[in-house]
DSSP file (Angstrom, degrees, kcal/mol; ACC not computed):
  #  RESIDUE AA STRUCTURE BP1 BP2  ACC     N-H-->O    O-->H-N    N-H-->O    O-->H-N    TCO  KAPPA ALPHA  PHI   PSI    X-CA   Y-CA   Z-CA
    1    1 A M              0   0    0      0, 0.0     2,-0.1     0, 0.0    63,-0.1   0.000 360.0 360.0 360.0 131.2  -12.6   -1.3  -23.8
    2    2 A L        -     0   0    0      1,-0.1     2,-0.1    61,-0.1    61,-0.0  -0.457 360.0-117.0 -77.4 147.0  -14.4    1.3  -21.7
    3    3 A S     >  -     0   0    0     -2,-0.1     4,-2.8     1,-0.1     5,-0.2  -0.391  30.8-109.1 -71.9 161.6  -18.2    1.8  -21.8
    4    4 A I  H  > S+     0   0    0      1,-0.2     4,-2.4     2,-0.2     5,-0.2   0.871 120.7  53.3 -60.8 -36.5  -19.4    5.2  -23.0
    5    5 A E  H  > S+     0   0    0      2,-0.2     4,-2.3     1,-0.2    -1,-0.2   0.933 111.7  43.6 -64.8 -45.6  -20.5    5.9  -19.4
    6    6 A E  H  > S+     0   0    0      2,-0.2     4,-2.7     1,-0.2     5,-0.2   0.907 113.8  50.6 -67.3 -41.5  -17.1    5.1  -18.0
    7    7 A K  H  X S+     0   0    0     -4,-2.8     4,-2.4     2,-0.2     5,-0.2   0.915 111.4  48.9 -61.8 -42.7  -15.3    7.0  -20.7
    8    8 A T  H  X S+     0   0    0     -4,-2.4     4,-2.7    -5,-0.2     5,-0.2   0.927 112.0  48.7 -62.0 -45.8  -17.5   10.0  -20.1
    9    9 A R  H  X S+     0   0    0     -4,-2.3     4,-2.5     2,-0.2     5,-0.2   0.930 111.8  48.6 -61.0 -47.2  -16.9    9.9  -16.4
   10   10 A I  H  X S+     0   0    0     -4,-2.7     4,-2.2     1,-0.2    -1,-0.2   0.921 114.6  45.4 -60.0 -45.5  -13.1    9.6  -16.7
   11   11 A C  H  X S+     0   0    0     -4,-2.4     4,-2.5    -5,-0.2    -1,-0.2   0.899 112.8  49.7 -68.1 -40.8  -13.0   12.5  -19.2
   12   12 A A  H  X S+     0   0    0     -4,-2.7     4,-2.4     2,-0.2    -2,-0.2   0.917 113.1  46.7 -64.4 -42.7  -15.3   14.8  -17.2
   13   13 A L  H  X S+     0   0    0     -4,-2.5     4,-2.0    -5,-0.2    -2,-0.2   0.885 111.6  51.4 -66.7 -38.2  -13.2   14.1  -14.0
   14   14 A A  H  X S+     0   0    0     -4,-2.2     4,-0.7    -5,-0.2    -2,-0.2   0.922 111.5  47.2 -64.0 -43.7  -10.0   14.7  -15.8
   15   15 A A  H ><>S+     0   0    0     -4,-2.5     5,-2.0     1,-0.2     3,-1.1   0.919 111.8  50.8 -62.5 -43.2  -11.3   18.0  -17.2
   16   16 A D  H ><5S+     0   0    0     -4,-2.4     3,-2.0     1,-0.3    -1,-0.2   0.847 100.4  63.4 -63.2 -33.9  -12.5   19.0  -13.7
   17   17 A S  H 3<5S+     0   0    0     -4,-2.0    -1,-0.3     1,-0.3    -2,-0.2   0.731 105.4  46.6 -64.7 -20.3   -9.1   18.2  -12.3
   18   18 A R  T <<5S-     0   0    0     -3,-1.1    -1,-0.3    -4,-0.7    -2,-0.2   0.074 123.0-106.6-107.5  21.4   -7.7   21.0  -14.4
   19   19 A K  T < 5 -     0   0    0     -3,-2.0    -3,-0.2     1,-0.2    -2,-0.1   0.840  50.1-173.8  61.0  38.8  -10.5   23.4  -13.4
   20   20 A A      < -     0   0    0     -5,-2.0     3,-0.4    -6,-0.1     2,-0.3  -0.339  20.3-123.3 -61.9 144.9  -12.3   23.3  -16.7
   21   21 A N  E    S-A   42   0A   0     21,-3.7    21,-1.7     1,-0.2    -1,-0.1  -0.692  77.2  -2.4 -90.3 142.4  -15.2   25.7  -17.0
   22   22 A G  E    S-     0   0A   0     -2,-0.3     2,-0.3     1,-0.2    -1,-0.2   0.850  72.0-158.8  53.1  51.3  -18.8   24.6  -17.8
   23   23 A I  E     +     0   0A   0     -3,-0.4     2,-0.4    18,-0.1    18,-0.2  -0.478  19.4 176.0 -65.4 123.6  -18.3   20.9  -18.3
   24   24 A L  E     -A   40   0A   0     16,-2.7    16,-3.3    -2,-0.3     2,-0.5  -0.996  20.6-160.6-135.9 133.5  -21.3   19.8  -20.4
   25   25 A V  E     -AB  39 111A   0     86,-0.6    86,-3.0    -2,-0.4     2,-0.4  -0.972  11.2-166.2-116.7 127.8  -22.1   16.4  -21.8
   26   26 A L  E     -AB  38 110A   0     12,-2.6    12,-2.1    -2,-0.5     2,-1.2  -0.924  21.1-136.2-114.6 136.6  -24.7   16.1  -24.7
   27   27 A D  E     +AB  37 109A   0     82,-3.2    82,-0.8    -2,-0.4    10,-0.2  -0.764  37.1 160.6 -88.2  94.2  -26.3   13.0  -25.9
   28   28 A V    >>  +     0   0    0     -2,-1.2     4,-1.7     8,-1.0     3,-1.5   0.452  41.9 101.7 -96.0  -2.0  -26.0   13.6  -29.7
   29   29 A G  T 34 S+     0   0    0      7,-2.0     3,-0.4     1,-0.3    -1,-0.2   0.879  81.3  48.3 -51.6 -47.3  -26.5    9.9  -30.7
   30   30 A P  T 34 S+     0   0    0      0, 0.0    -1,-0.3     0, 0.0    -2,-0.1   0.686 119.6  40.7 -68.2 -15.1  -30.2   10.4  -31.8
   31   31 A L  T <4 S+     0   0    0     -3,-1.5     2,-0.3     1,-0.2    -2,-0.2   0.588 118.7  32.3-107.1 -14.5  -29.2   13.5  -33.8
   32   32 A S     <  -     0   0    0     -4,-1.7    -1,-0.2    -3,-0.4     3,-0.1  -0.987  51.6-149.1-148.3 149.9  -25.9   12.5  -35.4
   33   33 A S  S    S+     0   0    0     -2,-0.3     3,-0.1     1,-0.1    -4,-0.1   0.448  89.3  76.4 -95.5  -1.6  -24.1    9.5  -36.8
   34   34 A I  S    S-     0   0    0      1,-0.2     2,-0.3    -6,-0.1    -1,-0.1   0.782 108.8 -13.6 -82.7 -26.0  -20.6   10.9  -35.9
   35   35 A A        -     0   0    0     -7,-0.2    -3,-0.3    -3,-0.1    -1,-0.2  -0.981  47.7-129.9-164.3 165.3  -20.8   10.1  -32.1
   36   36 A D  S    S+     0   0    0     49,-1.9    -7,-2.0    -2,-0.3    -8,-1.0   0.779  92.1  17.6 -90.1 -34.2  -23.0    9.2  -29.2
   37   37 A R  E     -Ac  27  86A   0     48,-2.2    50,-2.4   -10,-0.2     2,-0.4  -0.977  57.4-153.6-140.5 150.8  -21.9   12.0  -26.9
   38   38 A F  E     -Ac  26  87A   0    -12,-2.1   -12,-2.6    -2,-0.3     2,-0.5  -0.968   8.4-158.8-115.0 139.0  -20.1   15.3  -26.9
   39   39 A L  E     -Ac  25  88A   0     48,-2.2    50,-3.2    -2,-0.4     2,-0.4  -0.990  15.8-172.1-113.7 122.9  -18.2   16.6  -23.9
   40   40 A I  E     +Ac  24  89A   0    -16,-3.3   -16,-2.7    -2,-0.5     2,-0.3  -0.945  16.9 143.7-117.9 133.1  -17.8   20.3  -24.1
   41   41 A C  E     - c   0  90A   0     48,-2.2    50,-2.6    -2,-0.4     2,-0.3  -0.948  24.6-149.9-155.0 174.0  -15.7   22.4  -21.7
   42   42 A S  E     -Ac  21  91A   0    -21,-1.7   -21,-3.7    -2,-0.3     2,-0.3  -0.962   4.6-150.8-148.9 165.3  -13.4   25.4  -21.7
   43   43 A G  E     - c   0  92A   0     48,-2.1    50,-1.9    -2,-0.3   -23,-0.1  -0.886  28.1-120.3-132.4 164.7  -10.4   27.0  -20.1
   44   44 A S  S    S+     0   0    0     -2,-0.3     2,-0.3    48,-0.2    48,-0.1   0.568  92.1  22.8 -86.7  -8.3   -9.4   30.7  -19.7
   45   45 A S  S  > S-     0   0    0      1,-0.1     4,-2.5    48,-0.0     5,-0.2  -0.966  80.9-107.3-149.7 164.3   -6.2   30.5  -21.6
   46   46 A D  H  > S+     0   0    0     -2,-0.3     4,-2.3     1,-0.2     5,-0.2   0.863 120.4  55.9 -63.0 -33.4   -4.5   28.3  -24.3
   47   47 A R  H  > S+     0   0    0      2,-0.2     4,-2.1     1,-0.2    -1,-0.2   0.925 109.6  44.5 -62.7 -44.8   -2.2   26.9  -21.6
   48   48 A Q  H  > S+     0   0    0      2,-0.2     4,-2.5     1,-0.2    -2,-0.2   0.899 110.8  54.6 -67.8 -39.5   -5.2   25.8  -19.5
   49   49 A V  H  X S+     0   0    0     -4,-2.5     4,-2.3    27,-0.2    -2,-0.2   0.927 110.8  45.7 -58.9 -45.6   -6.9   24.4  -22.6
   50   50 A R  H  X S+     0   0    0     -4,-2.3     4,-2.9     1,-0.2    -1,-0.2   0.892 110.8  53.4 -64.6 -39.2   -3.9   22.3  -23.4
   51   51 A A  H  X S+     0   0    0     -4,-2.1     4,-2.3     2,-0.2    -2,-0.2   0.892 109.3  48.9 -63.3 -39.4   -3.6   21.2  -19.7
   52   52 A I  H  X S+     0   0    0     -4,-2.5     4,-2.3     2,-0.2    -2,-0.2   0.948 113.3  46.3 -63.3 -49.0   -7.2   20.0  -19.8
   53   53 A A  H  X S+     0   0    0     -4,-2.3     4,-2.6     1,-0.2    -2,-0.2   0.903 112.3  51.1 -61.1 -42.1   -6.6   18.1  -23.1
   54   54 A D  H  X S+     0   0    0     -4,-2.9     4,-2.6     1,-0.2    -1,-0.2   0.913 109.5  50.1 -61.8 -43.1   -3.4   16.6  -21.7
   55   55 A A  H  X S+     0   0    0     -4,-2.3     4,-2.4     2,-0.2    -1,-0.2   0.904 111.3  48.9 -63.1 -41.6   -5.2   15.4  -18.5
   56   56 A I  H  X S+     0   0    0     -4,-2.3     4,-2.4     2,-0.2     5,-0.2   0.949 113.5  45.8 -62.5 -49.4   -8.0   13.8  -20.5
   57   57 A R  H  X S+     0   0    0     -4,-2.6     4,-2.4     1,-0.2    -2,-0.2   0.889 112.6  51.5 -62.5 -39.4   -5.5   12.0  -22.8
   58   58 A E  H  X S+     0   0    0     -4,-2.6     4,-1.9    -5,-0.2    -1,-0.2   0.923 111.0  46.6 -64.0 -44.9   -3.4   10.9  -19.8
   59   59 A E  H  X S+     0   0    0     -4,-2.4     4,-0.8     2,-0.2    -2,-0.2   0.887 113.1  49.1 -67.3 -38.3   -6.4    9.4  -17.9
   60   60 A L  H ><>S+     0   0    0     -4,-2.4     5,-2.7     1,-0.2     3,-0.9   0.915 108.8  53.8 -64.1 -41.7   -7.7    7.6  -21.1
   61   61 A S  H ><5S+     0   0    0     -4,-2.4     3,-1.9     1,-0.3    -2,-0.2   0.876 101.0  59.1 -60.6 -39.0   -4.2    6.2  -21.6
   62   62 A K  H 3<5S+     0   0    0     -4,-1.9    -1,-0.3     1,-0.3    -2,-0.2   0.779 107.3  48.2 -59.9 -26.0   -4.1    4.8  -18.1
   63   63 A Q  T <<5S-     0   0    0     -3,-0.9    -1,-0.3    -4,-0.8    -2,-0.2   0.310 123.9-104.9 -96.8   7.0   -7.2    2.9  -19.1
   64   64 A G  T < 5S+     0   0    0     -3,-1.9     2,-0.4     1,-0.3    -3,-0.2   0.653  78.5 133.9  79.9  15.5   -5.7    1.6  -22.3
   65   65 A E      < -     0   0    0     -5,-2.7    -1,-0.3    -6,-0.1    -2,-0.2  -0.813  33.6-172.1-101.3 138.3   -7.7    4.0  -24.5
   66   66 A K        -     0   0    0     -2,-0.4    -9,-0.0    -3,-0.1     0, 0.0  -0.996  26.9-116.7-129.1 129.1   -6.2    6.0  -27.2
   67   67 A P        -     0   0    0      0, 0.0    16,-0.2     0, 0.0     3,-0.1  -0.262  14.4-133.5 -59.8 149.0   -8.1    8.8  -29.1
   68   68 A L  S    S-     0   0    0     14,-2.8     2,-0.3     1,-0.3    15,-0.2   0.853  85.4  -7.2 -68.6 -35.2   -8.6    8.2  -32.9
   69   69 A A  E     -D   82   0A   0     13,-1.1    13,-2.7     2,-0.0     2,-0.4  -0.989  54.0-155.5-159.4 152.6   -7.5   11.8  -33.5
   70   70 A V  E     -D   81   0A   0     -2,-0.3     2,-0.4    11,-0.2    11,-0.2  -0.990  20.7-176.1-132.9 125.0   -6.6   15.0  -31.8
   71   71 A E  E     +D   80   0A   0      9,-2.5     9,-2.3    -2,-0.4    -2,-0.0  -0.928  57.9  20.2-122.7 145.7   -6.9   18.3  -33.7
   72   72 A G  S  > S+     0   0    0     -2,-0.4     4,-2.2     7,-0.2     6,-0.4   0.524  71.3 131.7  85.1   7.7   -6.1   21.9  -32.7
   73   73 A Y  T  4 S+     0   0    0      1,-0.2     6,-0.1     2,-0.2    -2,-0.1   0.912  70.0  53.0 -61.5 -43.8   -3.6   21.2  -30.0
   74   74 A D  T  4 S+     0   0    0      1,-0.2    -1,-0.2     2,-0.1   -24,-0.1   0.875 112.6  43.8 -62.2 -38.0   -0.9   23.6  -31.2
   75   75 A Q  T  4 S-     0   0    0     -3,-0.2    -1,-0.2     3,-0.1    -2,-0.2   0.879  88.9-156.5 -75.4 -38.1   -3.3   26.5  -31.4
   76   76 A G     <  +     0   0    0     -4,-2.2   -27,-0.2     2,-0.1     3,-0.2   0.670  65.5  99.3  72.1  16.9   -4.9   25.8  -28.0
   77   77 A T  S    S+     0   0    0     -5,-0.4    15,-2.2     1,-0.3     2,-0.3   0.739  96.8   8.6-102.3 -30.4   -8.2   27.6  -28.8
   78   78 A W  E     - E   0  91A   0     -6,-0.4     2,-0.6    13,-0.3    -1,-0.3  -0.805  69.1-173.4-151.1 105.0  -10.3   24.5  -29.7
   79   79 A I  E     - E   0  90A   0     11,-3.3    11,-3.0    -2,-0.3     2,-0.5  -0.900   7.6-161.4-103.3 123.1   -8.9   21.1  -29.2
   80   80 A L  E     -DE  71  89A   0     -9,-2.3    -9,-2.5    -2,-0.6     2,-0.6  -0.910   3.6-168.5-105.2 126.3  -11.0   18.3  -30.5
   81   81 A I  E     -DE  70  88A   0      7,-2.4     7,-2.9    -2,-0.5     2,-0.8  -0.961   9.0-154.8-117.3 113.5  -10.4   14.8  -29.1
   82   82 A D  E     +DE  69  87A   0    -13,-2.7   -14,-2.8    -2,-0.6   -13,-1.1  -0.796  23.8 166.0 -95.0 110.4  -12.1   12.0  -31.1
   83   83 A C  E >   - E   0  86A   0      3,-2.3     2,-1.4    -2,-0.8     3,-0.7  -0.157  52.0-117.0-112.4  35.4  -12.7    8.9  -29.0
   84   84 A A  T 3  S+     0   0    0      1,-0.3    -1,-0.2   -49,-0.0   -48,-0.1  -0.497 106.4  28.7  67.4 -87.4  -15.2    7.4  -31.6
   85   85 A D  T 3  S+     0   0    0     -2,-1.4   -48,-2.2   -50,-0.2   -49,-1.9   0.675 127.3  48.3 -78.6 -16.0  -18.4    7.3  -29.5
   86   86 A L  E <   -cE  37  83A   0     -3,-0.7    -3,-2.3   -50,-0.2     2,-0.5  -0.990  67.4-168.7-126.4 124.0  -17.3   10.3  -27.4
   87   87 A I  E     -cE  38  82A   0    -50,-2.4   -48,-2.2    -2,-0.4     2,-0.5  -0.960  10.8-152.8-114.1 127.6  -16.0   13.5  -29.0
   88   88 A L  E     -cE  39  81A   0     -7,-2.9    -7,-2.4    -2,-0.5     2,-0.6  -0.844   6.9-165.5-103.7 132.9  -14.5   16.1  -26.7
   89   89 A H  E     -cE  40  80A   0    -50,-3.2   -48,-2.2    -2,-0.5     2,-0.7  -0.954   6.7-175.8-116.9 108.7  -14.4   19.8  -27.5
   90   90 A V  E     +cE  41  79A   0    -11,-3.0   -11,-3.3    -2,-0.6   -48,-0.2  -0.917  16.4 174.9-110.2 109.2  -12.0   21.7  -25.3
   91   91 A F  E     -cE  42  78A   0    -50,-2.6   -48,-2.1    -2,-0.7     2,-0.3  -0.598  36.9-115.3-106.5 162.8  -12.2   25.4  -26.0
   92   92 A D  E  >  -c   43   0A   0    -15,-2.2     4,-2.5   -50,-0.2     5,-0.2  -0.707  47.3-105.1 -84.2 159.2  -10.8   28.6  -24.7
   93   93 A D  H  > S+     0   0    0    -50,-1.9     4,-2.1    -2,-0.3     5,-0.2   0.866 118.3  49.3 -57.2 -41.5  -13.7   30.6  -23.2
   94   94 A E  H  > S+     0   0    0      2,-0.2     4,-2.1     1,-0.2    -1,-0.2   0.912 112.6  46.3 -66.1 -43.6  -13.9   33.1  -26.1
   95   95 A T  H  > S+     0   0    0      2,-0.2     4,-2.6     1,-0.2     5,-0.3   0.883 110.7  53.7 -67.6 -38.3  -13.9   30.4  -28.8
   96   96 A R  H  X S+     0   0    0     -4,-2.5     4,-2.4     1,-0.2     5,-0.3   0.927 110.1  47.2 -60.9 -44.5  -16.5   28.4  -27.0
   97   97 A E  H  < S+     0   0    0     -4,-2.1    -2,-0.2    -5,-0.2    -1,-0.2   0.899 112.3  50.7 -63.6 -40.3  -18.8   31.5  -26.8
   98   98 A F  H  < S+     0   0    0     -4,-2.1    -2,-0.2     1,-0.2    -1,-0.2   0.943 118.5  34.7 -64.6 -49.6  -18.2   32.2  -30.5
   99   99 A Y  H  < S-     0   0    0     -4,-2.6     5,-0.2    -5,-0.1    -2,-0.2   0.782  85.6-166.0 -80.7 -27.0  -19.0   28.7  -31.8
  100  100 A N    >X  +     0   0    0     -4,-2.4     4,-2.0    -5,-0.3     3,-1.0   0.869  12.6 176.9  46.1  56.0  -21.7   28.1  -29.2
  101  101 A L  H 3> S+     0   0    0     -5,-0.3     4,-2.7     1,-0.3    -1,-0.1   0.815  75.2  66.6 -59.0 -29.9  -22.0   24.3  -29.8
  102  102 A E  H 34 S+     0   0    0      1,-0.2    -1,-0.3     2,-0.2     6,-0.2   0.895 106.6  40.5 -58.5 -39.6  -24.5   24.2  -26.9
  103  103 A H  H X4 S+     0   0    0     -3,-1.0     3,-1.7     1,-0.2    -2,-0.2   0.908 112.7  54.1 -74.7 -42.8  -26.9   26.2  -29.0
  104  104 A L  H 3< S+     0   0    0     -4,-2.0     3,-0.3     1,-0.3    -2,-0.2   0.880 118.8  35.6 -57.8 -39.1  -26.1   24.4  -32.3
  105  105 A W  T >< S+     0   0    0     -4,-2.7     3,-2.0    -5,-0.2    -1,-0.3  -0.136  77.9 134.0-105.7  35.1  -26.9   21.0  -30.5
  106  106 A H  T <   +     0   0    0     -3,-1.7    -1,-0.2     1,-0.3    -2,-0.1   0.716  66.1  61.8 -61.7 -21.5  -29.7   22.4  -28.4
  107  107 A Q  T 3  S+     0   0    0     -3,-0.3    -1,-0.3    -4,-0.2     2,-0.2   0.646  83.5  99.9 -78.8 -13.7  -32.0   19.4  -29.3
  108  108 A A  S <  S-     0   0    0     -3,-2.0   -80,-0.2    -6,-0.2     2,-0.2  -0.491  81.9-112.8 -74.2 139.9  -29.5   17.0  -27.7
  109  109 A A  E     -B   27   0A   0    -82,-0.8   -82,-3.2    -2,-0.2     2,-0.4  -0.482  28.5-124.9 -69.6 140.5  -30.3   15.8  -24.2
  110  110 A K  E     -B   26   0A   0    -84,-0.2     2,-0.6    -2,-0.2   -84,-0.2  -0.731  16.8-144.5 -87.7 135.1  -28.0   17.0  -21.5
  111  111 A I  E     -B   25   0A   0    -86,-3.0   -86,-0.6    -2,-0.4     2,-0.3  -0.889  22.4-118.8-101.9 125.4  -26.4   14.3  -19.4
  112  112 A D        +     0   0    0     -2,-0.6     3,-0.1     1,-0.2   -88,-0.1  -0.450  35.9 170.7 -68.2 123.2  -25.8   15.3  -15.7
  113  113 A V    >>  +     0   0    0     -2,-0.3     3,-1.8   -90,-0.2     4,-0.5   0.336  52.1 100.0-110.3   3.4  -22.2   15.3  -14.8
  114  114 A A  G >4 S+     0   0    0      1,-0.3     3,-0.7     2,-0.2    -1,-0.1   0.857  81.7  52.2 -59.6 -35.8  -22.7   16.9  -11.4
  115  115 A G  G 34 S+     0   0    0      1,-0.2    -1,-0.3    -3,-0.1     4,-0.1   0.498  93.0  75.8 -80.0  -2.4  -22.5   13.6   -9.6
  116  116 A L  G <4 S+     0   0    0     -3,-1.8    -1,-0.2     2,-0.1    -2,-0.2   0.760  81.4  76.3 -81.3 -24.5  -19.2   12.7  -11.3
  117  117 A S  S << S-     0   0    0     -3,-0.7     2,-0.1    -4,-0.5  -104,-0.0  -0.575  96.8 -96.4 -86.1 149.0  -17.0   14.9   -9.2
  118  118 A P        -     0   0    0      0, 0.0    -1,-0.1     0, 0.0    -2,-0.1  -0.389  47.9-107.0 -59.9 139.5  -16.1   14.0   -5.6
  119  119 A A        -     0   0    0     -4,-0.1     3,-0.0     1,-0.1    -4,-0.0  -0.427  36.6-105.0 -69.2 141.0  -18.4   15.8   -3.2
  120  120 A P        -     0   0    0      0, 0.0     2,-0.4     0, 0.0    -1,-0.1  -0.363  37.1-109.2 -64.3 147.1  -16.9   18.7   -1.2
  121  121 A V        -     0   0    0     -3,-0.1     2,-0.3     1,-0.1     0, 0.0  -0.643  30.3-121.9 -79.3 128.1  -16.1   17.9    2.4
  122  122 A A        -     0   0    0     -2,-0.4     2,-0.3     2,-0.0    -1,-0.1  -0.531  41.2-179.7 -70.2 131.4  -18.5   19.7    4.8
  123  123 A G              0   0    0     -2,-0.3    -1,-0.0     1,-0.1     0, 0.0  -0.835 360.0 360.0-132.1 169.0  -16.5   21.9    7.1
  124  124 A G              0   0    0     -2,-0.3    -1,-0.1     0, 0.0    -2,-0.0   0.424 360.0 360.0-117.0 360.0  -17.0   24.2    9.9
């Protein structure tokens, strides 16, 4: 079983591998009993949203993890992946802006994911 930190890292990197926009991790544990963390990201089309969700599920599967539930996959505008302590919200950009979970959960601490991606190679 993966730790919450490792699960978050794997999911953030998987989302980034499919060029997800605005990857954000919120520590909602002190504010909610439903999960410890939310990972929120978006894509510019339903195809990209599904690709992000597929990449996340594939990477979790490689680690022997299976989500408890996946909702909204067919529509591709807001896919929710429930991993118990981590809930992933993969939106299309318009739906993300409309529901604005970042504002709804503004009291949650943001967890820095910038260091999770491989550093770009300095070039000349």
